[in-house]
C-alpha positions as CSV (number, residue, x, y, z in Angstrom):
1,M,106.8,99.8,123.3
2,R,103.1,99.3,123.1
3,A,101.3,97.2,120.4
4,L,97.8,96.4,119.7
5,I,97.6,93.5,117.3
6,Q,94.6,92.3,115.5
7,R,94.2,89.0,113.7
8,V,92.8,90.0,110.2
9,S,91.6,88.3,107.1
10,A,92.6,91.7,105.4
11,A,93.6,94.9,106.4
12,S,94.6,98.1,104.4
13,V,95.8,101.7,105.1
14,L,95.3,104.7,103.0
15,V,97.1,108.3,103.1
16,A,95.3,111.2,101.4
17,G,93.1,108.6,99.9
18,E,95.8,106.7,98.2
19,P,96.6,103.0,99.1
20,I,100.0,102.6,100.6
21,G,99.8,99.2,102.3
22,A,97.7,96.3,102.4
23,I,97.5,92.5,103.6
24,D,95.4,89.5,103.4
25,R,95.7,86.9,106.4
26,G,97.9,88.1,109.1
27,L,98.2,90.7,111.7
28,L,97.4,94.3,111.8
29,I,99.9,95.8,114.3
30,L,99.3,99.2,115.9
31,V,102.6,100.1,117.6
32,C,103.7,103.1,119.7
33,A,107.2,103.9,121.2
34,M,107.2,105.2,124.9
35,Q,109.6,107.4,126.5
36,G,112.6,105.6,128.0
37,D,112.3,102.6,125.5
38,T,115.5,101.1,124.9
39,P,117.0,100.2,121.4
40,D,116.6,96.5,122.0
41,L,112.8,96.7,122.5
42,P,111.7,96.7,118.7
43,A,113.5,93.6,118.0
44,K,112.2,91.9,121.3
45,L,108.5,92.9,120.4
46,A,108.8,91.8,116.7
47,A,110.2,88.4,118.0
48,K,107.2,88.0,120.6
49,I,104.6,89.0,118.0
50,S,106.0,86.6,115.3
51,K,105.7,83.7,117.8
52,L,102.4,84.7,119.3
53,R,100.1,81.7,118.7
54,V,96.8,83.4,117.7
55,F,95.8,81.4,114.7
56,S,93.7,78.4,114.5
57,D,94.9,75.0,113.8
58,G,93.1,72.1,112.3
59,A,91.1,71.6,115.5
60,G,90.2,75.2,115.9
61,K,92.6,76.0,118.7
62,M,94.8,79.0,118.8
63,N,98.1,77.2,118.2
64,L,99.7,78.6,115.2
65,S,101.9,81.8,114.9
66,L,102.2,84.3,112.0
67,T,105.3,82.6,111.0
68,D,103.4,79.1,111.2
69,I,100.8,80.3,108.9
70,G,103.1,82.3,106.4
71,G,100.9,85.5,107.0
72,S,101.8,89.0,106.6
73,A,101.9,92.2,108.9
74,L,100.5,95.8,108.4
75,V,102.3,97.8,110.7
76,V,101.0,101.4,111.6
77,S,102.3,103.9,114.1
78,Q,99.8,104.9,116.7
79,F,101.0,107.3,119.2
80,T,97.7,107.5,120.8
81,L,98.3,104.1,122.5
82,A,100.3,106.1,124.8
83,A,97.0,108.0,125.9
84,D,96.7,108.8,129.7
85,T,92.9,109.0,130.5
86,S,93.4,109.2,134.5
87,R,92.7,112.9,134.6
88,G,89.7,114.7,132.9
89,N,88.2,113.8,129.6
90,R,91.0,115.0,127.3
91,P,93.7,112.1,126.9
92,G,97.4,113.1,127.5
93,F,100.2,111.6,125.3
94,S,103.2,112.8,127.3
95,T,104.4,109.4,127.8
96,A,104.8,108.7,124.1
97,A,108.4,108.8,122.6
98,A,109.3,112.0,121.0
99,P,108.7,111.9,117.2
100,E,112.3,111.3,116.1
101,A,112.8,108.6,118.6
102,G,109.2,107.1,117.8
103,N,110.0,107.0,114.0
104,A,113.4,105.3,114.7
105,A,111.6,102.5,116.9
106,Y,108.8,102.2,114.4
107,E,111.4,101.7,111.4
108,A,113.4,99.3,113.6
109,F,110.3,97.3,114.5
110,K,109.3,96.9,110.8
111,S,112.8,95.9,110.1
112,A,112.9,93.4,112.7
113,L,109.6,91.8,111.6
114,A,110.9,91.6,108.0
115,A,114.3,90.0,109.2
116,L,112.1,87.2,110.9
117,G,110.8,86.5,107.3
118,I,107.4,88.2,107.7
119,P,106.1,90.1,104.8
120,V,105.5,93.5,106.0
121,Q,103.5,96.4,104.7
122,S,103.2,99.7,106.6
123,G,101.5,103.0,107.1
124,R,103.5,106.4,107.2
125,F,104.7,107.6,110.4
126,G,102.9,110.8,111.3
127,A,100.5,110.8,108.6
128,D,96.9,111.1,108.9
129,M,95.8,107.6,107.9
130,Q,92.7,105.8,107.3
131,V,92.9,102.1,108.4
132,A,90.3,99.4,107.4
133,L,90.5,95.9,108.6
134,T,88.3,92.8,108.8
135,N,89.0,91.4,112.3
136,D,89.3,87.7,112.3
137,G,87.7,86.0,115.5
138,P,87.5,88.8,116.6
139,V,90.9,88.5,118.2
140,T,92.7,91.8,119.6
141,I,95.5,91.4,121.9
142,W,97.5,94.5,123.8
143,I,101.2,94.1,124.4
144,D,103.1,96.3,126.6
145,T,106.9,95.7,126.8
146,D,106.9,97.1,130.3
147,A,104.4,94.4,131.4
């Protein structure tokens, strides 16, 4: 699985102009299931992200996790994280998981985060979404479970 996380002071997602998810302080998590991902990866990725120390403590150091600050997560499926730009000018997405497997991994990831006590809002798998965010820092981190 791949994830791009952004520390935010606020984030929201719309589908067909209607708000379907919004958070204040926390993480916007764009997530993509990849071909060959195993069923244990959504929970492992959720555990890693929940403990990632990307929020500032009283001294201004990034020492606090999403769990530590009581923050929320806005989880949005994003198959384009699988983009292969090594040939030509049009990205290829053949390494992304098939839609059925991708949706299952996406749902498992959201459930795993919620099971860790993190309030979760989300986008809609496969939908055309408009995502708005206020990146705090900015802090943006790429996580690949293969790495």
